[in-house]
N, C-alpha and C positions, 0 to 999 in steps of 0.2 A: 770513512767520515765524507760526506757530500761536500762536494765543492762550493757548493751553494748555501751552505750552512750559515757563514757569516754573514752574509746578504739576507738571509731569511731573517736572523736576530735583528739586523739593521732596520728591514721594512716592518717587522711585526710590531716593535715597540713604539715607533713615532705614531702608528695607527692607533693603537692601544691607549696612549697619552691623548691623543686627540679625541678619542671616543669618551674618555673621562672628563675632559674638559666641557665637552659639548653636554655631556651627562650633567654635570655641575652647573652649567649655564642654565640649562633648561630646568633644572630644580630650583635654582635662584628666582627665575622668572615666575615659576608655577607659585613659590613661596611669596614673591611681590604681589602677584595677582590676588591670592587668598588674603594677604595683609589688607590690600586696598579694599576688597569685598566686605572685610570685617569692620572697616572704618565706618561709623554712622554717617550717613549722607545727609546733609542740611535740605530740609524739604524747601522745594522752590514754592515762593508766593511772592505776592505784591503787597508792599507795605508803603502806606503814605499818611500824610497828616493834614488836616483841614482845620482851620481857626477862623472862626466867624465873629465880629464885633456888632455890638447893637447900642444906640445911643439912648438907652433907657436902663432904669434900675434892675436889678437881678430878678425881683420878685414880678416885675412887670413882664419880663422875658418867659419867665417860667410860666406865668399866667397864660400868655398868648400861645405858648407851646402846644397846649391843650384844648384851650376854649376855643380856637379857630375851628376845630371839627364840629362845632355847633351851628356852624354857618357854612354848609357846605355849597348853598346857593350862591354864595358870594366867593368862595374859593373852589372852583370846578377841578383844578388840580389836584385836590384831595379826595376826588370822588373814587379814584383808582385804590384807595386805601381802606380796607374793611377790618373793623376791630372784632375779632372773633372771641376772645376771651380777657377778663381782666379781673384782677382778684389783689387785695392789699392784705399784707401780713407785717404788722409792725411799722417800720418805716419804709418798707419796701412796696413798690407797687410793680406786680407781674402782668404783662400784656403778650397777647399774641395777636399780630396783625397779618392780613393777608394783602401782598401788593400785587394788582395785575399789570401785566406787561405786554398785552397783546400788540397795542399799537407801537411800543417803542423796542420791541423783542429784536436784536440783531439776528441776521440770518444763521451766524454761526452758533447761536443758542436755540433758533426755532427747530431746528432739527432734532436737538437732544431733548427737549423737553415736551411732553405729551399735555401739561397743563402749563400755559404761558403765564407762570406767576412765581411768587416768591413768598415764603413765611417767615415771619419775623419774630422771634422769642426775644423779650427783652424785661431788664428789670431795672427801674428807677428808684434809686435811694433817696428819699426827701430829706436825709439828714445830712447829706454830703453833696447832694445835687449832682450825683453821676449816673450816667445812664451806660449800661451794658448790654450788647445785644448781639444775636446770631441771625443771618439771614441766609436761607438756602432754598432751592428747589423743593416743592413738597415730596417727601420721601425719597429723595435723592441728592443728598448732599456731597457726594463724591463729584458730581458735575462741576459746582462750585459753591463755595461757602464764603460768605462775608463775616467776619468777627471783628466787633469795634467795641471802644470804650471812650466816653464822652463826658466832659467836665463842664458844668455851668459855674461861672463865677463873676463877681464883681470885679471890675478891674480900676474903677475910679469913680468919683461922684456922677451919678445918672449915666453910667455907662457899664456894660456887661459884655460878656464873652461865652461862646461855647467852642470846645476844641474836640476834635475827632482824631484818635489813633486807631487806624483801619488794617487789618490784614485780610487779603483776597487769595484763596487758594483754590485750585482745580486740580482734579485727578484724571482728567480725560487726557489719553495717551496722545502725544504728538500735538495736541491741540490746546493743552492747558495754559500755556503762555499768553496764547492769542486771546482766550476765555478771560484769563485774568485782566489782561489789558482792556478788553470791551468792557469788562464789570466796573472795572476801576472809573471808566470815563462815565459810564451810566451812574454809578453812585456819586460821583462828583458834582454831574449834573444835578442828580436828585438833591443833594444837599443844599446847592445854589438854590433851586427852585423853592426848597422849604425856607431858606432864608428870607427869600423875597415874600413868601406867603405871610410869614412871621412879622416882617417888617410892615406889609400891608395893614394887617390886623391891628399893628400898634398905631399906625397913623390914623385910623378910623376911631381909635379911643374905645372898643367894646368893652 
């Protein structure tokens, strides 16, 4: 019997146990990674709410919302909005509008859009005074998509309100969060301009 037999046994088994421990640890890490990959990831998006009030009855607000488009010479800020389609089915009014962004398009989007505009598909339910809309670049909603739901309601004698719940999502790799932030700022500014336009129309009493 070799005089090194005992040492050989002592040496072999610790290494064997260590290899098993490493093997198990690696297996556990792999299992953890697989489990994490199987967990559905919450999509990244911007969400915000906008509430606007008007010192007029609800019916006056609803009338001004549409009628001001008849007077584009007095409301030049509306000229970048073109009504492409409109149809009514029961209590719902379906519209498709094109919003031109050439003058206000941020550089982060200018390089991504061949057509500097957005298409808005919307449905207004006149029985509930609710407005659901989707806005995205023509044929390329992966760059950015805005989805919103607004409610028009009376909040008191001679006072009304419209509120927006909006989600902005961009699928552009590495730039998505930047684009979402830029679009949120543009959309908020657009809603404020829209409010001012309605208020101006109401003041003139058309």
